[in-house]
C-alpha positions as CSV (number, residue, x, y, z in Angstrom):
1,M,0.0,0.0,0.0
2,T,1.4,3.4,-0.9
3,A,2.0,6.1,1.7
4,A,-0.7,8.3,0.0
5,R,-3.3,5.5,0.3
6,E,-2.4,4.9,4.0
7,W,-2.8,8.6,4.6
8,E,-6.2,8.6,2.9
9,L,-7.4,5.6,4.9
10,L,-6.3,7.2,8.2
11,I,-8.3,10.3,7.6
12,Q,-11.3,8.2,6.5
13,R,-11.1,6.2,9.7
14,L,-10.9,9.3,11.8
15,Q,-13.9,10.7,10.0
16,G,-15.8,7.5,10.6
17,L,-15.0,7.7,14.3
18,G,-16.5,11.2,14.6
19,A,-13.2,13.1,14.9
20,S,-14.6,16.3,13.4
21,A,-16.9,16.8,16.3
22,T,-14.2,16.4,18.9
23,L,-11.8,18.7,17.1
24,H,-14.1,21.7,17.7
25,A,-12.9,21.7,21.3
26,N,-9.2,22.3,20.3
27,R,-7.7,25.3,22.1
28,M,-5.5,28.0,20.9
29,G,-3.8,30.9,22.7
30,L,-1.5,33.7,21.5
31,E,1.5,35.5,22.9
32,K,2.2,38.7,20.9
33,E,5.3,40.9,21.5
34,G,5.5,44.5,20.6
35,L,7.9,47.4,21.3
36,R,6.8,50.7,22.9
37,V,8.2,53.5,20.8
38,A,8.6,57.1,21.9
39,P,7.2,60.1,19.8
40,D,10.7,60.7,18.3
41,G,10.7,57.1,16.9
42,L,13.3,55.8,19.3
43,L,12.7,53.0,21.8
44,A,10.7,54.1,24.8
45,Q,12.8,54.7,27.9
46,T,9.8,54.9,30.3
47,P,9.1,52.1,32.8
48,H,6.3,49.6,32.2
49,P,3.1,51.8,32.7
50,P,1.8,51.2,36.3
51,A,-1.8,51.2,35.0
52,L,-1.0,47.9,33.1
53,G,-0.2,46.2,36.4
54,A,2.9,44.3,37.5
55,A,4.8,42.5,34.7
56,L,5.9,39.8,37.2
57,T,2.4,38.6,38.1
58,H,-0.2,39.8,35.5
59,P,-1.7,36.9,33.6
60,Y,-2.1,38.7,30.3
61,I,0.1,41.8,30.2
62,T,3.8,41.4,30.8
63,T,7.2,42.2,29.3
64,D,9.8,40.1,27.5
65,F,13.5,41.0,27.3
66,S,13.2,44.7,27.7
67,E,11.1,47.0,29.8
68,A,9.9,48.4,26.4
69,L,9.0,45.1,24.9
70,L,5.4,44.3,25.8
71,E,4.1,40.8,25.7
72,L,0.3,40.3,25.5
73,I,-1.0,36.9,26.3
74,T,-4.5,35.5,25.6
75,P,-6.0,32.5,27.5
76,P,-6.4,29.3,25.4
77,L,-9.9,29.4,23.8
78,T,-11.8,27.1,21.5
79,D,-12.8,29.8,19.0
80,H,-10.2,31.5,16.9
81,Q,-12.2,34.7,16.6
82,A,-12.6,34.8,20.3
83,V,-8.8,34.6,20.7
84,L,-8.3,37.6,18.4
85,D,-11.1,39.5,20.2
86,F,-9.3,39.0,23.5
87,L,-6.0,40.1,22.0
88,R,-7.7,43.1,20.5
89,D,-9.1,44.1,23.9
90,L,-5.6,43.8,25.4
91,H,-4.3,46.1,22.7
92,V,-7.0,48.6,23.3
93,F,-6.4,48.6,27.0
94,V,-2.7,48.9,26.6
95,I,-2.9,51.8,24.1
96,Q,-5.2,53.7,26.5
97,H,-2.2,53.9,28.9
98,L,0.7,54.5,26.5
99,G,0.2,58.3,26.4
100,D,2.0,59.6,23.3
101,E,4.0,56.3,22.7
102,R,3.2,53.9,19.9
103,L,3.1,50.1,19.8
104,W,5.5,49.1,17.0
105,C,3.8,47.1,14.3
106,A,6.8,45.1,13.0
107,S,9.1,42.3,14.2
108,M,12.3,44.1,13.5
109,P,12.8,47.0,15.8
110,C,12.6,50.8,15.5
111,V,15.7,53.0,15.4
112,I,18.2,52.0,18.1
113,E,21.1,54.4,18.4
114,R,23.0,52.4,21.0
115,A,22.5,48.9,22.5
116,S,22.8,50.5,25.9
117,D,19.5,52.3,25.1
118,I,17.7,49.0,25.5
119,P,16.5,48.8,29.1
120,L,16.3,45.4,30.7
121,A,12.9,44.4,32.0
122,Y,12.4,45.1,35.7
123,Y,10.2,42.9,37.9
124,G,10.6,44.4,41.3
125,T,12.8,43.5,44.3
126,S,11.6,39.9,45.1
127,N,14.0,37.0,44.5
128,A,11.8,35.8,41.7
129,G,11.8,39.2,40.1
130,I,15.5,39.7,40.4
131,M,16.1,36.3,38.8
132,K,14.1,37.3,35.8
133,T,16.1,40.5,35.3
134,V,19.5,38.7,35.9
135,Y,18.5,36.1,33.3
136,R,18.0,39.0,30.8
137,R,21.3,40.5,31.8
138,G,22.8,37.2,31.0
139,L,21.2,37.1,27.6
140,A,22.6,40.6,26.9
141,N,26.1,39.6,28.0
142,R,26.0,36.4,25.9
143,Y,24.3,37.5,22.7
144,G,23.9,41.3,22.8
145,R,20.8,43.4,23.5
146,M,19.8,44.0,19.9
147,M,19.0,40.3,19.2
148,Q,16.6,40.2,22.2
149,I,14.2,42.9,21.0
150,I,13.0,41.2,17.8
151,A,9.3,40.7,18.3
152,G,7.2,37.7,17.2
153,V,3.9,36.0,17.7
154,H,3.7,32.7,19.5
155,C,0.8,30.3,18.9
156,N,-0.1,27.8,21.6
157,V,-2.2,24.8,20.5
158,S,-3.7,21.9,22.4
159,F,-5.9,19.3,21.0
160,A,-9.2,18.3,22.6
161,D,-9.2,15.5,25.2
162,A,-12.0,13.7,23.3
163,F,-9.9,13.8,20.1
164,W,-6.9,12.4,22.0
165,D,-9.0,9.5,23.3
166,L,-10.3,8.7,19.8
167,Y,-6.8,9.0,18.2
168,Q,-5.2,6.7,20.8
169,E,-7.9,4.1,20.2
170,Q,-7.3,4.4,16.5
171,C,-3.5,3.9,17.1
172,R,-4.2,0.9,19.5
173,D,-1.6,2.3,21.8
174,P,-1.8,0.8,25.4
175,R,0.3,3.5,27.1
176,E,-1.1,5.7,29.8
177,S,-2.8,8.6,28.0
178,V,-0.5,11.4,29.2
179,W,2.6,9.6,27.8
180,F,0.9,8.6,24.5
181,R,0.0,12.3,24.0
182,A,3.6,13.3,24.9
183,E,5.3,11.1,22.4
184,A,2.7,11.9,19.7
185,Q,3.3,15.6,20.2
186,I,7.1,15.1,20.1
187,G,6.5,13.5,16.7
188,M,4.4,16.5,15.7
189,I,7.2,18.8,16.7
190,R,9.7,16.8,14.5
191,N,7.3,17.2,11.5
192,L,6.8,20.9,12.3
193,Q,10.5,21.3,12.1
194,R,10.6,19.4,8.7
195,V,8.1,21.7,7.1
196,G,8.9,24.8,9.3
197,W,10.2,26.7,6.4
198,L,6.7,27.0,5.1
199,I,5.8,29.5,7.9
200,P,8.2,32.2,7.0
201,Y,7.4,31.7,3.3
202,L,3.7,32.2,3.8
203,F,3.7,34.6,6.7
204,G,7.2,36.1,7.0
205,A,7.0,39.9,7.2
206,S,10.6,41.1,7.9
207,P,12.4,41.4,4.6
208,A,14.0,44.7,5.5
209,V,15.6,46.3,8.6
210,C,16.7,49.6,9.9
211,E,20.4,49.9,9.4
212,S,20.8,50.7,13.1
213,F,20.0,47.1,13.8
214,V,23.1,45.7,12.1
215,R,25.4,48.7,12.7
216,G,29.0,47.5,13.2
217,R,28.2,44.0,11.9
218,Q,29.0,42.4,8.6
219,T,26.0,41.2,6.7
220,E,25.1,40.4,3.1
221,L,22.1,42.8,3.2
222,V,22.0,45.5,0.5
223,P,20.6,49.0,0.6
224,F,16.9,49.4,-0.2
225,A,16.6,53.1,0.8
226,P,18.5,55.5,3.0
227,H,19.0,53.8,6.4
228,T,17.2,50.6,5.2
229,L,18.9,47.3,4.3
230,Y,17.2,44.2,2.9
231,D,17.5,40.9,1.0
232,P,15.6,41.2,-2.3
233,Y,13.9,37.8,-1.9
234,A,13.8,37.7,1.9
235,T,10.7,36.6,3.7
236,S,11.8,36.7,7.4
237,L,15.1,38.2,8.4
238,R,14.0,37.6,11.9
239,M,14.3,33.9,11.3
240,G,17.6,34.3,9.3
241,N,21.2,34.6,10.3
242,I,20.9,38.2,11.5
243,G,18.1,37.2,13.9
244,Y,18.0,35.6,17.3
245,Q,17.8,32.0,16.1
246,N,21.3,31.2,15.1
247,K,23.1,33.1,17.8
248,Q,22.2,30.8,20.6
249,E,24.3,27.8,19.6
250,E,27.1,29.4,17.7
251,G,30.2,27.3,18.4
252,L,28.5,25.4,21.2
253,G,27.0,22.5,19.4
254,M,23.9,22.6,21.5
255,K,20.9,20.9,19.9
256,A,17.9,19.6,21.7
257,N,17.2,15.9,21.0
258,Y,13.6,15.4,19.8
259,D,13.7,11.6,19.6
260,S,11.4,11.4,22.6
261,L,10.2,13.6,25.5
262,D,12.8,12.0,27.7
263,T,15.7,12.7,25.3
264,Y,14.4,16.3,24.9
265,V,14.4,16.9,28.7
266,R,17.7,15.2,29.2
267,S,19.4,17.3,26.4
268,L,18.1,20.5,28.0
269,T,19.1,19.4,31.5
270,W,22.6,18.7,30.2
271,A,22.9,22.2,28.8
272,I,21.6,23.8,32.0
273,E,24.1,21.9,34.1
274,T,27.2,22.0,31.8
275,P,29.7,24.9,32.2
276,C,30.7,26.8,29.1
277,P,34.2,28.4,29.0
278,R,33.0,31.3,26.9
279,Y,30.4,32.2,29.5
280,E,32.7,31.5,32.4
281,A,34.8,34.3,31.0
282,I,31.9,36.8,31.5
283,G,31.7,35.9,35.2
284,V,28.6,35.2,37.2
285,K,28.7,37.5,40.2
286,I,31.0,40.4,40.0
287,G,31.0,42.3,43.3
288,E,27.4,42.4,44.4
289,R,25.9,42.3,40.9
290,Y,25.0,39.1,39.0
291,E,25.9,39.3,35.3
292,Q,24.1,36.0,34.5
293,L,22.4,33.2,36.5
294,N,25.2,30.8,35.9
295,A,28.0,30.2,33.3
296,N,26.4,27.1,31.8
297,V,25.6,26.4,28.1
298,L,22.0,27.5,29.0
299,Q,21.1,29.6,32.1
300,I,17.6,28.1,32.1
301,E,15.4,26.2,29.6
302,N,13.9,29.3,27.9
303,E,17.3,30.3,26.6
304,Y,17.2,27.5,24.1
305,Y,15.8,29.0,21.0
306,S,13.7,26.8,18.8
307,T,10.8,27.4,16.3
308,V,8.6,25.1,18.3
309,R,8.5,24.0,21.9
310,P,6.7,21.3,24.0
311,K,5.1,23.0,26.9
312,Q,3.5,22.1,30.3
313,I,1.8,24.6,32.6
314,T,4.3,25.2,35.5
315,G,3.7,26.0,39.1
316,W,5.3,29.1,40.6
317,M,9.1,28.8,40.3
318,E,8.8,25.3,38.9
319,K,11.4,24.4,36.3
320,P,9.9,23.7,32.9
321,T,11.9,20.4,32.5
322,H,10.4,19.2,35.8
323,A,6.9,20.0,34.7
324,L,7.4,18.1,31.4
325,R,9.0,15.1,33.1
326,Q,6.3,14.9,35.7
327,R,3.1,15.7,33.7
328,G,4.0,15.4,30.0
329,I,3.1,17.9,27.3
330,R,0.0,20.0,27.8
331,Y,0.3,22.1,24.6
332,V,2.8,22.9,21.8
333,E,4.1,26.5,21.1
334,L,4.8,27.5,17.5
335,R,7.2,30.5,17.7
336,S,8.1,31.3,14.1
337,L,5.4,33.8,13.2
338,D,6.5,37.3,12.4
339,V,4.4,40.3,13.6
340,N,2.4,41.2,10.5
341,P,2.5,45.0,10.1
342,F,-0.6,45.0,8.0
343,E,-2.7,43.5,10.8
344,P,-3.7,45.8,13.7
345,L,-3.1,42.9,16.1
346,G,0.0,41.6,14.3
347,V,-1.8,38.4,13.4
348,G,-5.0,37.5,11.6
349,L,-7.7,34.8,11.5
350,E,-6.4,33.2,8.3
351,Q,-3.1,32.5,10.0
352,L,-4.7,30.9,13.0
353,R,-6.8,28.6,10.9
354,F,-3.8,27.6,8.8
355,I,-1.6,26.9,11.8
356,E,-4.2,24.7,13.5
357,T,-4.5,22.7,10.3
358,L,-0.8,22.4,9.8
359,M,-0.3,21.2,13.4
360,L,-3.0,18.5,13.1
361,Y,-1.4,17.5,9.8
362,C,2.0,17.2,11.5
363,L,0.5,15.3,14.4
364,L,-1.1,12.6,12.2
365,K,1.7,12.3,9.6
366,D,4.3,9.6,10.2
367,S,7.3,11.2,12.0
368,P,10.6,9.2,12.0
369,R,13.5,10.4,14.1
370,I,15.7,13.2,12.7
371,D,19.2,12.1,11.9
372,A,22.2,14.4,11.6
373,R,21.9,14.9,7.9
374,E,18.2,15.8,8.1
375,R,18.9,18.2,11.0
376,R,21.3,20.1,8.8
377,D,18.8,20.1,6.0
378,I,16.1,21.5,8.3
379,D,18.3,24.3,9.5
380,D,19.5,25.1,6.0
381,N,16.0,25.1,4.6
382,L,14.8,27.6,7.2
383,A,17.8,29.9,6.6
384,V,17.4,29.7,2.8
385,V,13.7,30.5,2.9
386,A,14.3,33.3,5.4
387,H,16.7,35.1,3.1
388,R,15.7,33.9,-0.4
389,G,12.3,32.4,0.0
390,R,10.7,34.3,-2.9
391,E,13.6,33.7,-5.3
392,P,12.4,32.1,-8.6
393,R,13.2,28.4,-8.9
394,L,14.5,28.2,-5.4
395,T,15.3,24.6,-4.3
396,L,15.4,23.1,-0.8
397,R,16.9,19.9,0.6
398,R,14.7,16.8,1.3
399,A,15.9,13.3,1.8
400,G,19.4,14.3,0.5
401,A,18.1,15.6,-2.8
402,A,17.1,19.0,-4.1
403,V,13.4,19.8,-4.5
404,P,11.8,23.0,-5.8
405,L,10.2,25.0,-3.0
406,R,7.0,25.4,-5.0
407,T,6.7,21.7,-5.7
408,W,7.2,20.7,-2.0
409,A,4.9,23.4,-0.8
410,H,2.1,22.3,-3.0
411,E,2.6,18.7,-1.9
412,I,2.2,19.7,1.7
413,L,-0.9,21.7,1.1
414,A,-2.4,18.8,-1.0
415,E,-1.9,16.5,2.0
416,M,-3.4,19.1,4.3
417,Q,-6.6,19.4,2.3
418,P,-8.3,16.4,4.0
419,I,-7.1,17.7,7.4
420,A,-8.8,21.0,6.6
421,E,-12.0,19.1,5.7
422,L,-11.8,17.1,8.9
423,L,-11.5,20.3,11.0
424,D,-14.3,22.0,9.0
425,G,-16.6,19.1,9.5
426,E,-20.1,20.1,8.4
427,G,-19.2,23.8,8.8
428,N,-18.6,26.5,6.2
429,G,-15.3,25.3,4.8
430,T,-13.2,28.1,6.3
431,R,-10.0,26.1,6.7
432,S,-10.3,24.8,3.1
433,Q,-10.7,28.4,2.0
434,T,-7.6,29.3,4.0
435,L,-5.6,26.6,2.2
436,G,-6.7,28.1,-1.1
437,A,-5.3,31.5,-0.1
438,Q,-2.0,29.9,0.8
439,R,-1.8,28.0,-2.5
440,A,-2.1,31.4,-4.3
441,K,0.9,32.7,-2.4
442,I,2.9,29.6,-3.5
443,D,2.2,30.3,-7.2
444,H,2.3,34.1,-6.8
445,P,5.0,35.2,-4.3
446,E,4.0,38.8,-4.7
447,L,1.0,38.0,-2.5
448,T,3.1,37.1,0.5
449,P,3.4,39.7,3.3
450,S,7.1,40.1,2.7
451,A,6.6,41.0,-1.0
452,R,3.6,43.2,-0.2
453,M,5.7,45.1,2.3
454,L,8.6,45.8,-0.1
455,D,6.2,46.7,-2.9
456,E,4.4,49.2,-0.7
457,M,7.8,50.7,0.4
458,R,8.8,51.1,-3.2
459,A,5.5,52.6,-4.3
460,R,5.7,55.2,-1.5
461,N,9.4,55.7,-1.7
462,E,9.7,54.7,2.0
463,G,12.4,53.1,4.1
464,F,11.6,50.5,6.7
465,F,11.3,53.0,9.5
466,A,8.8,55.3,7.7
467,F,6.8,52.2,6.7
468,A,6.6,50.8,10.2
469,W,6.1,54.2,11.8
470,R,3.1,55.0,9.5
471,W,1.4,51.6,10.1
472,S,2.1,51.8,13.8
473,G,0.4,55.2,14.0
474,Q,-2.5,54.0,12.0
475,H,-3.1,50.9,14.1
476,C,-2.7,52.8,17.3
477,Q,-5.2,55.4,16.1
478,D,-7.7,52.8,15.1
479,L,-7.4,50.8,18.3
480,K,-7.6,53.9,20.4
481,A,-10.9,54.7,18.8
482,S,-12.1,51.1,19.2
483,P,-14.7,50.5,22.0
484,L,-13.8,48.3,24.9
485,A,-16.7,46.6,26.7
486,R,-17.3,47.9,30.2
487,E,-16.9,44.4,31.7
488,R,-13.6,43.8,29.9
489,Q,-12.3,47.3,30.9
490,A,-13.2,46.5,34.5
491,L,-11.6,43.1,34.4
492,L,-8.3,44.4,33.0
493,A,-8.2,47.2,35.5
494,R,-8.9,44.8,38.4
495,L,-6.2,42.4,37.2
496,A,-3.7,45.2,37.0
497,D,-4.5,46.1,40.7
498,E,-4.4,42.5,41.8
499,S,-1.1,41.9,40.0
500,I,0.5,44.8,41.8
501,A,-0.8,43.6,45.2
502,R,0.4,40.1,44.4
503,Q,3.9,41.3,43.6
504,A,4.0,43.2,46.9
505,E,3.0,39.9,48.7
506,I,5.8,38.0,46.9
507,E,8.3,40.6,47.9
508,A,7.2,40.6,51.5
509,Q,7.3,36.8,51.7
510,D,11.0,36.4,50.7
511,Q,13.0,34.9,53.6
512,V,16.4,34.1,52.1
513,D,18.9,36.2,50.2
514,F,19.2,35.9,46.4
515,D,22.3,33.7,46.5
516,T,20.5,31.1,48.5
517,F,17.3,31.4,46.5
518,L,19.2,30.8,43.3
519,Q,20.9,27.7,44.7
520,D,17.6,26.4,45.9
521,Y,16.0,27.0,42.5
522,F,18.6,25.1,40.5
523,A,18.7,22.3,43.1
524,G,14.9,21.9,42.8
525,R,14.3,22.8,46.4
526,L,11.6,25.4,45.8
527,A,8.3,23.6,46.2
528,P,6.2,24.4,43.1
529,Q,3.1,26.4,43.9
530,K,0.2,27.7,41.7
531,A,1.4,30.5,39.5
532,P,0.3,34.0,40.6
């Protein structure tokens, strides 16, 4: 029996078992990053607005690397439009409290005159808050501050319990449910890596950068306009070799092992516990100031950059590897989406529908382990598409051979079609329509966000800054004029107040100095509690 026929039969069996009805309970959540920008177009130097609450403890509004890099988080919901509505409400509430600042609409940052102008995020005086800031200081010392303020959209997906039960029955797998789901999702992650280049091709929106971002560094970027550099066929410089991705492992040989959940956890644990001479040279505690949490290959798990991560909900101060080892994988986080400057929220409904379809496709498709050659191909394909994705007749590497990007992309979407129909069920065919829109981008690269961005910049004779400044202003103006339901306004105001009170409680409860706290954390002696 051919692989194509086996695939067809699998989908038919799932349809016969009523999978479509169970998939309506899938959940998706978003994490969207965005820089606060001052009226002069430079990075905001103001602290996190108090009216937004405490970044340490707020469930939906926090900061990432920098005090100026906001991160807006939605809860996981079963309806994609509801997710976007919640994200919209967060944007409206935030913009109410930004004064004359703007929320930057692009992944690549605004004008940065000096790296020292990028303030580290501050989380208060508790041991937990200090740890978060020290971790960020460590990132700055290891990789530079510029790399850390590239913004993205992270998409968190979990499949419905009823679907998992049905799928496990179909697979005739006798393992305990939590571990069946864990290994199935590790397989899904391997497949997401194999076809991961498709995300920047279809949705990449960072083909150009402000020259201040790469000042003092050698790149192969060429001038587009004064103060703007680009790659002519780039889709996502954020995912390329000037972005964050490839800096983490340079010269270290650190690669997480996705053969199983156990090998993944063990590979991260090794990196967190293994000293690195390069980072030892930085020093850990110099005088009374910590320069990094430790001098190991990774300070903590989150330092390992990857396009997709297995995730488990953690207790307060629980290590992510401990949560995964104890309770398996709760959801999978896709991290390769650029902020779309044409979308007021940085992400749109079509993307969410496509990603859910792609992730289910990657879950159901056979997923052998990734050997060293395929790992190189995966990394190379992502880099090639990031920098040259719209290049005519571009080829990628698959199974040791060259394959045209367009051919491979059409093959993937053809195999995704029955998955889209499975998700649509008896509905209105929205996911099938979404696949049609993506097919058009494969045949017509000028329809991709990266091409549209460059075309608009050319037509208006704009550089990257002028383009992003204009769209940022338009989105902020539209969102500021957008109504926010009284109940949602009250909820977000109450959560802000509660988060500030909770941070004060945490600060008052500290009973040991930071040195002892850090030792206890890495030794696993801090009892996990419910997150604030």
